[in-house]
A tleap script that builds the chain and sets N, CA, C and O, in Angstrom:
source leaprc.protein.ff14SB
mol = sequence {
  NMET LYS ASN LYS PHE SER ASN GLN TRP ARG
  ALA SER LYS GLN PRO ARG LYS GLN ARG LYS
  PHE VAL ALA ASN ALA PRO LEU HIE ILE ARG
  HIE LYS MET ILE SER ALA ASN LEU SER LYS
  GLU LEU ARG LYS LYS TYR GLY LYS ARG ASN
  PHE SER LEU ARG LYS GLY ASP SER VAL LYS
  VAL MET ARG GLY GLU PHE LYS GLY LYS THR
  GLY LYS ILE GLU LYS VAL ASP VAL LYS LYS
  THR LEU VAL LEU ILE ALA GLY ILE TYR ARG
  SER LYS LYS ASP GLY THR LYS ILE ASN VAL
  ASN PHE HIE PRO SER ASN LEU GLN ILE ARG
  GLU LEU GLU LEU GLU ASP LYS LYS ARG LYS
  GLU SER LEU GLU ARG LYS MET ILE LYS LYS
  GLU LYS PRO GLU VAL LYS GLU ASN VAL LEU
  LYS LYS CARG
}
set mol.1.N position { 142.587 8.620 218.218 }
set mol.1.CA position { 141.437 8.364 218.828 }
set mol.1.C position { 140.342 9.568 218.114 }
set mol.1.O position { 140.064 10.645 218.642 }
set mol.2.N position { 139.945 9.185 217.097 }
set mol.2.CA position { 139.024 10.005 216.294 }
set mol.2.C position { 137.384 9.724 216.612 }
set mol.2.O position { 136.511 10.581 216.470 }
set mol.3.N position { 137.186 8.509 217.017 }
set mol.3.CA position { 135.757 8.188 217.473 }
set mol.3.C position { 135.480 8.839 218.701 }
set mol.3.O position { 136.357 9.017 219.547 }
set mol.4.N position { 134.120 9.261 218.864 }
set mol.4.CA position { 133.822 9.954 220.146 }
set mol.4.C position { 134.178 8.997 221.436 }
set mol.4.O position { 134.524 9.501 222.504 }
set mol.5.N position { 134.075 7.706 221.268 }
set mol.5.CA position { 134.458 6.725 222.362 }
set mol.5.C position { 134.987 5.541 221.835 }
set mol.5.O position { 134.325 4.865 221.048 }
set mol.6.N position { 136.157 5.208 222.204 }
set mol.6.CA position { 136.560 3.685 221.703 }
set mol.6.C position { 137.060 3.105 223.100 }
set mol.6.O position { 137.651 3.720 223.987 }
set mol.7.N position { 136.625 1.586 223.071 }
set mol.7.CA position { 136.953 0.665 224.033 }
set mol.7.C position { 138.610 0.229 223.791 }
set mol.7.O position { 139.296 -0.167 224.733 }
set mol.8.N position { 139.111 0.352 222.481 }
set mol.8.CA position { 140.343 -0.137 222.297 }
set mol.8.C position { 141.452 0.944 222.686 }
set mol.8.O position { 142.630 0.635 222.867 }
set mol.9.N position { 140.976 2.187 222.792 }
set mol.9.CA position { 141.836 3.266 223.120 }
set mol.9.C position { 142.544 3.012 224.539 }
set mol.9.O position { 141.740 2.780 225.442 }
set mol.10.N position { 143.742 3.013 224.861 }
set mol.10.CA position { 144.279 2.659 226.120 }
set mol.10.C position { 144.802 4.051 226.935 }
set mol.10.O position { 144.359 4.333 228.048 }
set mol.11.N position { 145.610 4.721 226.366 }
set mol.11.CA position { 146.339 5.805 227.086 }
set mol.11.C position { 146.682 6.747 226.014 }
set mol.11.O position { 146.668 6.483 224.812 }
set mol.12.N position { 146.964 7.767 226.505 }
set mol.12.CA position { 147.819 8.900 225.770 }
set mol.12.C position { 148.518 10.062 226.777 }
set mol.12.O position { 148.052 10.293 227.893 }
set mol.13.N position { 149.334 10.545 226.403 }
set mol.13.CA position { 149.924 11.452 227.313 }
set mol.13.C position { 149.235 13.089 227.169 }
set mol.13.O position { 149.369 14.030 227.952 }
set mol.14.N position { 148.590 13.036 226.081 }
set mol.14.CA position { 147.916 14.330 225.800 }
set mol.14.C position { 146.765 14.497 226.631 }
set mol.14.O position { 146.001 13.533 226.579 }
set mol.15.N position { 146.376 15.522 227.454 }
set mol.15.CA position { 145.559 15.808 228.240 }
set mol.15.C position { 144.092 15.929 227.626 }
set mol.15.O position { 143.092 15.695 228.305 }
set mol.16.N position { 144.043 16.303 226.327 }
set mol.16.CA position { 142.816 16.631 225.647 }
set mol.16.C position { 142.302 15.335 225.406 }
set mol.16.O position { 141.106 15.111 225.590 }
set mol.17.N position { 143.180 14.346 224.962 }
set mol.17.CA position { 142.619 12.791 224.648 }
set mol.17.C position { 142.041 12.314 226.115 }
set mol.17.O position { 140.947 11.763 226.227 }
set mol.18.N position { 142.784 12.554 227.061 }
set mol.18.CA position { 142.308 12.055 228.232 }
set mol.18.C position { 140.959 12.462 228.830 }
set mol.18.O position { 140.151 11.719 229.386 }
set mol.19.N position { 140.857 13.889 228.596 }
set mol.19.CA position { 139.423 14.482 229.025 }
set mol.19.C position { 138.427 14.086 228.057 }
set mol.19.O position { 137.266 14.009 228.461 }
set mol.20.N position { 138.685 13.817 226.823 }
set mol.20.CA position { 137.851 13.336 225.608 }
set mol.20.C position { 137.234 11.891 226.115 }
set mol.20.O position { 136.038 11.610 226.038 }
set mol.21.N position { 138.234 11.043 226.636 }
set mol.21.CA position { 137.719 9.721 226.995 }
set mol.21.C position { 136.805 9.795 228.063 }
set mol.21.O position { 135.847 9.026 227.978 }
set mol.22.N position { 136.868 10.576 229.110 }
set mol.22.CA position { 136.392 10.675 230.262 }
set mol.22.C position { 134.853 11.457 230.030 }
set mol.22.O position { 133.832 11.116 230.628 }
set mol.23.N position { 134.924 12.434 229.154 }
set mol.23.CA position { 133.556 12.990 228.807 }
set mol.23.C position { 132.839 12.271 227.996 }
set mol.23.O position { 131.619 12.428 228.050 }
set mol.24.N position { 133.354 11.384 227.120 }
set mol.24.CA position { 132.372 10.443 226.126 }
set mol.24.C position { 132.177 9.276 226.389 }
set mol.24.O position { 131.591 8.557 225.579 }
set mol.25.N position { 132.731 8.689 227.886 }
set mol.25.CA position { 132.637 7.449 228.095 }
set mol.25.C position { 131.176 7.086 228.386 }
set mol.25.O position { 130.481 8.008 228.813 }
set mol.26.N position { 130.610 5.897 228.222 }
set mol.26.CA position { 129.484 5.472 228.565 }
set mol.26.C position { 129.171 5.150 230.119 }
set mol.26.O position { 130.178 4.896 230.781 }
set mol.27.N position { 128.009 5.122 230.767 }
set mol.27.CA position { 127.757 5.319 231.984 }
set mol.27.C position { 128.292 4.190 232.913 }
set mol.27.O position { 128.629 4.373 234.083 }
set mol.28.N position { 128.338 2.690 232.081 }
set mol.28.CA position { 129.005 1.692 232.736 }
set mol.28.C position { 130.353 1.744 232.870 }
set mol.28.O position { 130.873 1.040 233.736 }
set mol.29.N position { 131.084 2.506 232.119 }
set mol.29.CA position { 132.503 2.775 232.080 }
set mol.29.C position { 132.700 3.911 233.232 }
set mol.29.O position { 133.603 3.836 234.066 }
set mol.30.N position { 131.879 4.830 233.188 }
set mol.30.CA position { 132.098 5.919 234.145 }
set mol.30.C position { 131.784 5.542 235.487 }
set mol.30.O position { 132.256 6.238 236.385 }
set mol.31.N position { 131.015 4.488 235.802 }
set mol.31.CA position { 130.906 4.084 237.234 }
set mol.31.C position { 132.219 3.593 237.826 }
set mol.31.O position { 132.514 3.782 239.006 }
set mol.32.N position { 132.956 2.986 236.995 }
set mol.32.CA position { 134.358 2.733 237.398 }
set mol.32.C position { 135.234 3.761 237.680 }
set mol.32.O position { 136.221 3.599 238.399 }
set mol.33.N position { 134.924 4.858 237.135 }
set mol.33.CA position { 135.772 6.122 237.477 }
set mol.33.C position { 135.460 6.788 238.710 }
set mol.33.O position { 136.243 7.604 239.194 }
set mol.34.N position { 134.207 6.450 239.328 }
set mol.34.CA position { 133.789 7.009 240.475 }
set mol.34.C position { 134.271 6.155 241.825 }
set mol.34.O position { 133.536 5.403 242.466 }
set mol.35.N position { 135.637 6.435 242.105 }
set mol.35.CA position { 136.176 5.557 242.970 }
set mol.35.C position { 136.898 6.615 244.006 }
set mol.35.O position { 137.071 7.796 243.705 }
set mol.36.N position { 137.266 6.087 245.163 }
set mol.36.CA position { 138.035 6.941 246.076 }
set mol.36.C position { 138.997 6.030 246.815 }
set mol.36.O position { 138.621 4.864 246.940 }
set mol.37.N position { 140.229 6.379 247.351 }
set mol.37.CA position { 141.078 5.726 248.222 }
set mol.37.C position { 140.530 5.266 249.374 }
set mol.37.O position { 139.506 5.828 249.764 }
set mol.38.N position { 141.087 4.159 250.154 }
set mol.38.CA position { 140.693 3.628 251.331 }
set mol.38.C position { 141.539 4.225 252.438 }
set mol.38.O position { 142.722 4.508 252.249 }
set mol.39.N position { 140.920 4.413 253.597 }
set mol.39.CA position { 141.684 4.739 254.647 }
set mol.39.C position { 142.763 3.842 254.917 }
set mol.39.O position { 142.794 2.792 254.275 }
set mol.40.N position { 143.812 4.122 255.910 }
set mol.40.CA position { 144.798 3.254 256.020 }
set mol.40.C position { 144.477 1.881 256.720 }
set mol.40.O position { 144.951 0.806 256.352 }
set mol.41.N position { 143.673 2.040 257.699 }
set mol.41.CA position { 142.935 0.820 258.271 }
set mol.41.C position { 142.197 -0.004 257.423 }
set mol.41.O position { 142.279 -1.205 257.684 }
set mol.42.N position { 141.408 0.359 256.354 }
set mol.42.CA position { 140.652 -0.385 255.422 }
set mol.42.C position { 141.607 -0.979 254.571 }
set mol.42.O position { 141.369 -2.123 254.183 }
set mol.43.N position { 142.856 -0.301 254.134 }
set mol.43.CA position { 143.790 -0.914 253.129 }
set mol.43.C position { 144.404 -2.193 253.901 }
set mol.43.O position { 144.587 -3.259 253.314 }
set mol.44.N position { 144.631 -2.047 254.927 }
set mol.44.CA position { 145.382 -3.353 255.729 }
set mol.44.C position { 144.225 -4.377 255.764 }
set mol.44.O position { 144.491 -5.553 255.515 }
set mol.45.N position { 143.018 -4.025 256.042 }
set mol.45.CA position { 142.034 -4.947 256.378 }
set mol.45.C position { 141.671 -5.869 255.020 }
set mol.45.O position { 141.516 -7.090 255.036 }
set mol.46.N position { 141.573 -4.998 253.838 }
set mol.46.CA position { 141.067 -5.424 252.588 }
set mol.46.C position { 142.120 -5.747 251.694 }
set mol.46.O position { 141.983 -6.623 250.839 }
set mol.47.N position { 143.289 -5.013 251.858 }
set mol.47.CA position { 144.521 -5.429 251.010 }
set mol.47.C position { 144.140 -4.624 249.525 }
set mol.47.O position { 144.644 -5.013 248.472 }
set mol.48.N position { 143.350 -3.654 249.568 }
set mol.48.CA position { 143.204 -3.016 248.378 }
set mol.48.C position { 143.442 -1.559 248.711 }
set mol.48.O position { 143.377 -1.274 249.907 }
set mol.49.N position { 143.745 -0.449 247.726 }
set mol.49.CA position { 144.210 0.812 247.816 }
set mol.49.C position { 142.803 1.675 247.623 }
set mol.49.O position { 142.416 2.489 248.462 }
set mol.50.N position { 142.126 1.386 246.441 }
set mol.50.CA position { 140.976 2.099 246.478 }
set mol.50.C position { 139.622 1.040 246.025 }
set mol.50.O position { 139.700 -0.142 245.690 }
set mol.51.N position { 138.557 1.781 246.126 }
set mol.51.CA position { 137.290 1.253 245.744 }
set mol.51.C position { 136.113 1.952 245.220 }
set mol.51.O position { 136.140 3.168 245.406 }
set mol.52.N position { 135.123 1.504 244.633 }
set mol.52.CA position { 134.220 2.486 243.940 }
set mol.52.C position { 133.246 2.956 245.158 }
set mol.52.O position { 133.011 2.289 246.166 }
set mol.53.N position { 132.795 4.088 244.889 }
set mol.53.CA position { 131.898 4.854 246.017 }
set mol.53.C position { 130.444 4.464 245.750 }
set mol.53.O position { 129.961 4.337 244.625 }
set mol.54.N position { 129.829 4.297 246.851 }
set mol.54.CA position { 128.326 3.882 246.685 }
set mol.54.C position { 127.484 4.715 247.896 }
set mol.54.O position { 128.063 5.078 248.919 }
set mol.55.N position { 126.327 4.923 247.702 }
set mol.55.CA position { 125.516 5.584 248.717 }
set mol.55.C position { 125.649 4.911 249.962 }
set mol.55.O position { 125.705 3.681 249.986 }
set mol.56.N position { 125.709 5.627 251.048 }
set mol.56.CA position { 125.841 5.016 252.524 }
set mol.56.C position { 127.265 4.834 252.994 }
set mol.56.O position { 127.580 4.741 254.181 }
set mol.57.N position { 128.052 4.794 252.034 }
set mol.57.CA position { 129.532 5.008 252.448 }
set mol.57.C position { 130.081 6.280 253.219 }
set mol.57.O position { 129.773 7.421 252.876 }
set mol.58.N position { 130.865 6.016 254.222 }
set mol.58.CA position { 131.286 7.239 255.139 }
set mol.58.C position { 132.661 7.622 254.558 }
set mol.58.O position { 133.575 6.807 254.437 }
set mol.59.N position { 132.747 8.946 254.201 }
set mol.59.CA position { 133.869 9.510 253.405 }
set mol.59.C position { 134.394 10.756 254.191 }
set mol.59.O position { 133.663 11.392 254.950 }
set mol.60.N position { 135.714 11.068 253.964 }
set mol.60.CA position { 136.304 12.411 254.549 }
set mol.60.C position { 136.612 13.116 253.325 }
set mol.60.O position { 136.986 12.543 252.302 }
set mol.61.N position { 136.464 14.272 253.427 }
set mol.61.CA position { 137.062 15.298 252.452 }
set mol.61.C position { 138.428 15.386 252.697 }
set mol.61.O position { 138.859 15.446 253.848 }
set mol.62.N position { 139.356 15.401 251.434 }
set mol.62.CA position { 140.765 15.543 251.610 }
set mol.62.C position { 141.289 16.720 251.027 }
set mol.62.O position { 142.469 17.027 251.198 }
set mol.63.N position { 140.421 17.486 250.273 }
set mol.63.CA position { 140.936 18.656 249.500 }
set mol.63.C position { 139.790 19.533 249.437 }
set mol.63.O position { 138.617 19.176 249.322 }
set mol.64.N position { 140.342 21.005 249.543 }
set mol.64.CA position { 139.271 22.096 249.318 }
set mol.64.C position { 138.742 22.710 250.521 }
set mol.64.O position { 139.197 22.425 251.629 }
set mol.65.N position { 137.858 23.491 250.359 }
set mol.65.CA position { 137.193 24.468 251.277 }
set mol.65.C position { 136.767 23.450 252.659 }
set mol.65.O position { 136.877 23.810 253.831 }
set mol.66.N position { 136.324 22.274 252.251 }
set mol.66.CA position { 135.654 21.531 253.386 }
set mol.66.C position { 136.566 20.409 253.861 }
set mol.66.O position { 136.167 19.396 254.435 }
set mol.67.N position { 137.799 20.683 253.571 }
set mol.67.CA position { 138.965 19.686 254.049 }
set mol.67.C position { 138.723 19.162 255.511 }
set mol.67.O position { 138.426 19.945 256.412 }
set mol.68.N position { 138.846 17.930 255.697 }
set mol.68.CA position { 138.728 17.400 256.872 }
set mol.68.C position { 137.460 16.896 257.456 }
set mol.68.O position { 137.438 16.065 258.364 }
set mol.69.N position { 136.377 17.433 256.900 }
set mol.69.CA position { 135.015 16.989 257.265 }
set mol.69.C position { 134.480 15.691 256.846 }
set mol.69.O position { 134.844 15.262 255.751 }
set mol.70.N position { 133.739 15.065 257.495 }
set mol.70.CA position { 133.405 13.712 257.125 }
set mol.70.C position { 131.801 13.710 257.093 }
set mol.70.O position { 131.096 14.572 257.618 }
set mol.71.N position { 131.360 12.609 256.396 }
set mol.71.CA position { 129.847 12.362 256.292 }
set mol.71.C position { 129.598 11.289 255.499 }
set mol.71.O position { 130.481 10.663 254.914 }
set mol.72.N position { 128.058 10.968 255.436 }
set mol.72.CA position { 127.851 9.660 254.561 }
set mol.72.C position { 127.593 10.245 253.111 }
set mol.72.O position { 127.423 11.451 252.931 }
set mol.73.N position { 127.578 9.412 252.202 }
set mol.73.CA position { 127.218 9.767 250.796 }
set mol.73.C position { 125.744 9.809 250.643 }
set mol.73.O position { 125.024 8.887 251.029 }
set mol.74.N position { 125.288 10.923 250.057 }
set mol.74.CA position { 123.703 10.864 250.030 }
set mol.74.C position { 123.509 10.577 248.633 }
set mol.74.O position { 122.438 10.019 248.398 }
set mol.75.N position { 124.274 10.812 247.606 }
set mol.75.CA position { 123.773 10.692 246.213 }
set mol.75.C position { 125.153 10.636 245.425 }
set mol.75.O position { 126.113 11.357 245.695 }
set mol.76.N position { 125.121 9.682 244.414 }
set mol.76.CA position { 126.094 9.490 243.499 }
set mol.76.C position { 125.686 9.744 241.992 }
set mol.76.O position { 124.904 9.012 241.384 }
set mol.77.N position { 126.278 10.822 241.473 }
set mol.77.CA position { 125.554 11.230 240.173 }
set mol.77.C position { 126.883 10.638 239.200 }
set mol.77.O position { 128.015 11.120 239.249 }
set mol.78.N position { 126.502 9.589 238.392 }
set mol.78.CA position { 127.483 8.957 237.630 }
set mol.78.C position { 127.402 9.634 236.241 }
set mol.78.O position { 128.293 9.242 235.489 }
set mol.79.N position { 126.592 10.516 235.729 }
set mol.79.CA position { 126.457 11.201 234.680 }
set mol.79.C position { 127.630 12.392 234.775 }
set mol.79.O position { 128.492 12.525 233.905 }
set mol.80.N position { 127.541 13.147 235.841 }
set mol.80.CA position { 128.505 14.179 236.186 }
set mol.80.C position { 129.803 13.953 236.901 }
set mol.80.O position { 130.644 14.838 237.061 }
set mol.81.N position { 129.910 12.777 237.300 }
set mol.81.CA position { 131.106 12.225 238.175 }
set mol.81.C position { 131.248 13.043 239.440 }
set mol.81.O position { 132.319 13.553 239.769 }
set mol.82.N position { 129.933 13.170 240.260 }
set mol.82.CA position { 130.114 13.904 241.390 }
set mol.82.C position { 129.467 13.230 242.625 }
set mol.82.O position { 128.743 12.263 242.388 }
set mol.83.N position { 129.607 13.551 243.710 }
set mol.83.CA position { 129.077 12.845 244.946 }
set mol.83.C position { 128.510 13.955 245.832 }
set mol.83.O position { 129.094 15.034 245.932 }
set mol.84.N position { 127.366 13.684 246.477 }
set mol.84.CA position { 126.829 14.488 247.336 }
set mol.84.C position { 127.073 13.863 248.809 }
set mol.84.O position { 126.883 12.670 249.047 }
set mol.85.N position { 127.497 14.759 249.727 }
set mol.85.CA position { 127.707 14.138 251.110 }
set mol.85.C position { 126.884 15.016 252.114 }
set mol.85.O position { 126.836 16.246 252.125 }
set mol.86.N position { 126.238 14.131 252.967 }
set mol.86.CA position { 125.211 14.581 253.927 }
set mol.86.C position { 125.840 15.269 254.842 }
set mol.86.O position { 126.957 14.901 255.206 }
set mol.87.N position { 125.275 16.319 255.345 }
set mol.87.CA position { 125.878 17.445 256.343 }
set mol.87.C position { 126.570 18.318 256.040 }
set mol.87.O position { 126.854 19.192 256.859 }
set mol.88.N position { 127.065 18.333 254.704 }
set mol.88.CA position { 128.010 19.379 254.127 }
set mol.88.C position { 127.294 20.438 253.185 }
set mol.88.O position { 127.061 20.216 251.997 }
set mol.89.N position { 126.984 21.565 253.819 }
set mol.89.CA position { 126.415 22.499 252.905 }
set mol.89.C position { 127.053 23.823 252.642 }
set mol.89.O position { 127.999 24.102 253.379 }
set mol.90.N position { 126.732 24.638 251.785 }
set mol.90.CA position { 127.062 25.852 251.610 }
set mol.90.C position { 125.953 26.866 251.680 }
set mol.90.O position { 124.959 26.727 250.967 }
set mol.91.N position { 126.062 27.745 252.399 }
set mol.91.CA position { 125.143 28.973 252.700 }
set mol.91.C position { 125.289 29.912 251.663 }
set mol.91.O position { 126.380 30.395 251.362 }
set mol.92.N position { 123.836 30.290 250.901 }
set mol.92.CA position { 123.898 31.490 249.923 }
set mol.92.C position { 123.620 32.603 250.751 }
set mol.92.O position { 123.348 32.530 251.949 }
set mol.93.N position { 123.708 33.766 249.989 }
set mol.93.CA position { 123.522 35.140 250.590 }
set mol.93.C position { 122.210 35.312 251.338 }
set mol.93.O position { 122.144 35.915 252.409 }
set mol.94.N position { 121.106 34.723 250.690 }
set mol.94.CA position { 119.696 35.018 251.420 }
set mol.94.C position { 119.485 33.968 252.543 }
set mol.94.O position { 118.384 33.816 253.074 }
set mol.95.N position { 120.637 33.215 252.900 }
set mol.95.CA position { 120.715 32.185 253.938 }
set mol.95.C position { 120.195 30.878 253.798 }
set mol.95.O position { 120.183 30.111 254.760 }
set mol.96.N position { 119.717 30.523 252.569 }
set mol.96.CA position { 119.281 28.995 252.225 }
set mol.96.C position { 120.473 28.317 252.035 }
set mol.96.O position { 121.398 28.885 251.455 }
set mol.97.N position { 120.612 26.884 252.548 }
set mol.97.CA position { 121.670 26.110 252.191 }
set mol.97.C position { 121.421 25.038 251.171 }
set mol.97.O position { 120.380 24.413 250.970 }
set mol.98.N position { 122.640 24.943 250.538 }
set mol.98.CA position { 122.601 23.964 249.228 }
set mol.98.C position { 123.770 23.013 249.572 }
set mol.98.O position { 124.767 23.238 250.258 }
set mol.99.N position { 123.369 21.829 248.881 }
set mol.99.CA position { 124.356 20.840 249.001 }
set mol.99.C position { 125.674 21.138 248.249 }
set mol.99.O position { 125.698 21.903 247.285 }
set mol.100.N position { 126.701 20.546 248.697 }
set mol.100.CA position { 128.043 20.735 247.726 }
set mol.100.C position { 128.394 19.540 247.101 }
set mol.100.O position { 128.458 18.503 247.760 }
set mol.101.N position { 128.645 19.567 245.827 }
set mol.101.CA position { 129.104 18.320 245.083 }
set mol.101.C position { 130.675 18.379 245.249 }
set mol.101.O position { 131.386 19.374 245.380 }
set mol.102.N position { 131.060 16.896 245.202 }
set mol.102.CA position { 132.545 16.679 245.393 }
set mol.102.C position { 132.994 15.716 244.377 }
set mol.102.O position { 132.271 14.766 244.078 }
set mol.103.N position { 134.205 15.910 243.797 }
set mol.103.CA position { 134.648 15.054 242.867 }
set mol.103.C position { 135.286 13.738 243.565 }
set mol.103.O position { 136.060 13.937 244.501 }
set mol.104.N position { 135.012 12.411 243.170 }
set mol.104.CA position { 135.797 11.360 243.849 }
set mol.104.C position { 137.093 11.417 244.343 }
set mol.104.O position { 137.464 10.998 245.440 }
set mol.105.N position { 137.868 12.034 243.358 }
set mol.105.CA position { 139.330 12.007 243.587 }
set mol.105.C position { 139.723 12.812 244.970 }
set mol.105.O position { 140.802 12.658 245.542 }
set mol.106.N position { 138.795 13.597 245.366 }
set mol.106.CA position { 139.206 14.361 246.601 }
set mol.106.C position { 138.463 13.691 247.887 }
set mol.106.O position { 138.393 14.367 248.913 }
set mol.107.N position { 137.990 12.574 247.863 }
set mol.107.CA position { 137.643 11.886 249.005 }
set mol.107.C position { 138.295 10.749 249.422 }
set mol.107.O position { 139.003 10.177 248.594 }
set mol.108.N position { 138.195 10.261 250.639 }
set mol.108.CA position { 138.655 9.031 251.259 }
set mol.108.C position { 137.679 8.478 251.989 }
set mol.108.O position { 137.008 9.110 252.806 }
set mol.109.N position { 137.546 7.265 251.734 }
set mol.109.CA position { 136.555 6.220 252.419 }
set mol.109.C position { 137.110 5.685 253.898 }
set mol.109.O position { 138.194 5.159 254.149 }
set mol.110.N position { 136.276 5.921 254.572 }
set mol.110.CA position { 136.405 5.622 255.740 }
set mol.110.C position { 135.691 4.417 256.524 }
set mol.110.O position { 136.150 3.738 257.443 }
set mol.111.N position { 134.406 4.345 255.886 }
set mol.111.CA position { 133.574 3.022 256.257 }
set mol.111.C position { 132.868 2.711 254.977 }
set mol.111.O position { 132.340 3.565 254.264 }
set mol.112.N position { 132.895 1.480 254.748 }
set mol.112.CA position { 132.020 1.007 253.528 }
set mol.112.C position { 130.698 0.383 254.047 }
set mol.112.O position { 130.523 -0.187 255.124 }
set mol.113.N position { 129.844 0.601 253.096 }
set mol.113.CA position { 128.466 -0.158 253.113 }
set mol.113.C position { 128.665 -1.368 252.596 }
set mol.113.O position { 129.092 -1.586 251.462 }
set mol.114.N position { 128.320 -2.292 253.525 }
set mol.114.CA position { 128.651 -3.769 253.029 }
set mol.114.C position { 127.419 -4.674 252.923 }
set mol.114.O position { 127.546 -5.889 253.067 }
set mol.115.N position { 126.086 -4.043 252.645 }
set mol.115.CA position { 124.801 -4.957 252.639 }
set mol.115.C position { 124.911 -5.638 251.333 }
set mol.115.O position { 124.624 -6.832 251.243 }
set mol.116.N position { 125.282 -4.998 250.388 }
set mol.116.CA position { 125.413 -5.759 249.010 }
set mol.116.C position { 126.289 -6.912 249.061 }
set mol.116.O position { 127.426 -6.838 249.527 }
set mol.117.N position { 125.727 -8.106 248.535 }
set mol.117.CA position { 126.623 -9.398 248.510 }
set mol.117.C position { 127.758 -9.289 247.580 }
set mol.117.O position { 128.869 -9.641 247.976 }
set mol.118.N position { 127.574 -8.770 246.197 }
set mol.118.CA position { 128.481 -8.533 245.227 }
set mol.118.C position { 129.922 -7.766 245.587 }
set mol.118.O position { 131.073 -8.017 245.233 }
set mol.119.N position { 129.326 -6.652 246.498 }
set mol.119.CA position { 130.402 -5.684 246.970 }
set mol.119.C position { 131.335 -6.575 247.947 }
set mol.119.O position { 132.560 -6.606 247.829 }
set mol.120.N position { 130.621 -7.286 248.912 }
set mol.120.CA position { 131.425 -7.979 249.794 }
set mol.120.C position { 132.330 -8.892 249.115 }
set mol.120.O position { 133.521 -8.872 249.428 }
set mol.121.N position { 131.855 -9.785 248.117 }
set mol.121.CA position { 132.551 -10.591 247.471 }
set mol.121.C position { 133.841 -10.254 246.688 }
set mol.121.O position { 134.800 -11.024 246.621 }
set mol.122.N position { 133.779 -8.934 246.053 }
set mol.122.CA position { 134.690 -8.146 245.580 }
set mol.122.C position { 135.782 -7.893 246.626 }
set mol.122.O position { 136.957 -7.978 246.269 }
set mol.123.N position { 135.533 -7.647 247.650 }
set mol.123.CA position { 136.558 -7.200 248.759 }
set mol.123.C position { 137.362 -8.533 249.042 }
set mol.123.O position { 138.571 -8.701 248.889 }
set mol.124.N position { 136.355 -9.505 249.518 }
set mol.124.CA position { 136.887 -10.717 250.042 }
set mol.124.C position { 137.864 -11.471 248.868 }
set mol.124.O position { 138.826 -12.136 249.254 }
set mol.125.N position { 137.621 -11.358 247.660 }
set mol.125.CA position { 138.367 -11.811 246.506 }
set mol.125.C position { 139.940 -11.554 246.693 }
set mol.125.O position { 140.808 -12.425 246.637 }
set mol.126.N position { 140.116 -10.302 246.905 }
set mol.126.CA position { 141.515 -9.679 246.900 }
set mol.126.C position { 142.133 -10.370 248.328 }
set mol.126.O position { 143.276 -10.827 248.345 }
set mol.127.N position { 141.298 -10.392 249.454 }
set mol.127.CA position { 141.833 -10.831 250.631 }
set mol.127.C position { 142.113 -12.202 250.651 }
set mol.127.O position { 142.942 -12.619 251.461 }
set mol.128.N position { 141.514 -13.009 249.836 }
set mol.128.CA position { 141.963 -14.518 249.657 }
set mol.128.C position { 143.154 -14.676 248.856 }
set mol.128.O position { 143.964 -15.525 249.226 }
set mol.129.N position { 143.398 -13.989 247.805 }
set mol.129.CA position { 144.663 -13.979 247.036 }
set mol.129.C position { 145.728 -13.523 247.761 }
set mol.129.O position { 146.847 -13.981 247.528 }
set mol.130.N position { 145.515 -12.485 248.815 }
set mol.130.CA position { 146.584 -12.104 249.566 }
set mol.130.C position { 146.930 -13.290 250.843 }
set mol.130.O position { 148.077 -13.513 251.229 }
set mol.131.N position { 146.036 -13.791 251.242 }
set mol.131.CA position { 146.226 -14.979 252.238 }
set mol.131.C position { 146.770 -16.306 251.551 }
set mol.131.O position { 147.382 -17.081 252.286 }
set mol.132.N position { 146.630 -16.600 250.392 }
set mol.132.CA position { 146.907 -17.786 249.798 }
set mol.132.C position { 148.170 -17.546 248.774 }
set mol.132.O position { 147.822 -17.395 247.603 }
set mol.133.N position { 149.287 -17.500 248.978 }
set mol.133.CA position { 150.378 -17.118 247.982 }
set mol.133.C position { 150.210 -18.245 246.900 }
set mol.133.O position { 150.392 -17.944 245.720 }
set mol.134.N position { 149.872 -19.524 247.248 }
set mol.134.CA position { 149.884 -20.796 246.155 }
set mol.134.C position { 148.945 -20.424 245.002 }
set mol.134.O position { 149.189 -20.713 243.830 }
set mol.135.N position { 147.909 -19.797 245.394 }
set mol.135.CA position { 146.755 -19.217 244.429 }
set mol.135.C position { 147.551 -18.448 243.396 }
set mol.135.O position { 147.571 -18.806 242.219 }
set mol.136.N position { 148.286 -17.259 243.897 }
set mol.136.CA position { 149.082 -16.484 242.993 }
set mol.136.C position { 150.209 -17.185 241.982 }
set mol.136.O position { 150.455 -16.881 240.815 }
set mol.137.N position { 150.757 -18.127 242.736 }
set mol.137.CA position { 151.790 -18.888 241.774 }
set mol.137.C position { 151.175 -19.581 240.846 }
set mol.137.O position { 151.727 -19.739 239.757 }
set mol.138.N position { 149.856 -20.149 241.121 }
set mol.138.CA position { 149.479 -20.962 239.987 }
set mol.138.C position { 148.823 -19.870 238.903 }
set mol.138.O position { 148.853 -20.175 237.710 }
set mol.139.N position { 148.407 -18.979 239.192 }
set mol.139.CA position { 147.955 -17.894 238.177 }
set mol.139.C position { 149.169 -17.384 237.284 }
set mol.139.O position { 149.035 -17.157 236.081 }
set mol.140.N position { 150.314 -17.230 237.945 }
set mol.140.CA position { 151.556 -16.861 237.146 }
set mol.140.C position { 152.012 -18.074 236.302 }
set mol.140.O position { 152.453 -17.848 235.176 }
set mol.141.N position { 151.949 -19.174 236.699 }
set mol.141.CA position { 152.377 -20.535 235.881 }
set mol.141.C position { 151.554 -20.574 234.718 }
set mol.141.O position { 152.124 -20.808 233.653 }
set mol.142.N position { 150.334 -20.390 234.717 }
set mol.142.CA position { 149.421 -20.510 233.800 }
set mol.142.C position { 149.633 -19.617 232.577 }
set mol.142.O position { 149.262 -19.947 231.451 }
set mol.143.N position { 150.270 -18.436 232.870 }
set mol.143.CA position { 150.677 -17.536 231.792 }
set mol.143.C position { 151.695 -17.948 231.150 }
set mol.143.O position { 152.144 -17.285 230.215 }
savepdb mol mol.pdb
quit
């Protein structure tokens, strides 16, 4: 993987190459990296393990100083791969409060913002495949 970024590159055991892929990825690919796992209830409902994060989703912090706290996503920073959660602040020495950035891997989605049609469709697509096993059989026969 000599290029700064390559779509053909698939995987490597070497952490330096994995970090390079993430660091040099364009924004449309980085957006896919901003995803978190779903709660057990949502997993059963939608038949998916994880889903991309979006402003308005309700999440729970699973790791770190703020473990167990929940809140709505206020801002998603695709360039830095960070998420801001409303209501979670860190206080500075002078008493001012600042927002805390979280990495998406440390979050769990509790509630989804489903106002977007495309987002609803992508969830329903998986549900349809799960409900209709004959659709799955047809796809396997074509291969």
